[in-house]
C-alpha positions in Angstrom: -76.4 -134.9 -69.9 -75.6 -133.5 -73.3 -75.7 -135.9 -76.3 -72.8 -135.3 -78.7 -71.9 -137.1 -81.9 -68.6 -137.9 -83.6 -68.6 -138.6 -87.3 -65.8 -140.5 -89.1 -65.3 -141.3 -92.8 -62.8 -143.9 -93.8 -60.9 -144.0 -97.1 -60.7 -147.2 -99.1 -57.4 -148.8 -98.4 -57.8 -151.4 -101.2 -57.9 -154.2 -98.6 -61.2 -153.8 -96.8 -64.2 -152.3 -98.7 -65.7 -149.3 -96.9 -69.1 -147.8 -97.1 -69.8 -144.3 -98.5 -71.7 -143.7 -95.2 -69.9 -142.4 -92.1 -69.4 -144.1 -88.7 -71.4 -142.1 -86.3 -70.8 -142.4 -82.6 -73.5 -141.0 -80.3 -72.0 -140.0 -77.0 -74.2 -140.6 -73.9 -76.9 -142.3 -76.0 -77.4 -145.0 -73.4 -79.2 -143.8 -70.3 -78.3 -146.7 -68.0 -74.8 -147.5 -66.9 -73.1 -150.7 -65.7 -75.0 -154.0 -65.6 -78.4 -152.2 -66.2 -77.3 -150.9 -69.7 -77.7 -154.3 -71.4 -81.3 -154.8 -70.1 -82.2 -151.2 -71.0 -81.0 -151.7 -74.6 -82.8 -155.0 -74.9 -86.0 -153.4 -73.8 -85.5 -150.5 -76.2 -84.8 -152.8 -79.1 -87.8 -155.0 -78.3 -90.1 -152.0 -78.1 -89.1 -151.1 -81.7 -89.4 -154.8 -82.9 -85.7 -154.9 -83.6 
């Protein structure tokens, strides 16, 4: 499965402060699907001491 990214920059609208950094969406970054996805992410985070 190919991993693609989408990058978005948001202009300051004067109401909500925005970061100079973009929002990056990583498509297909999670290997597991359905109910197994949460457990897979928790294991990944724990292995990185997050």
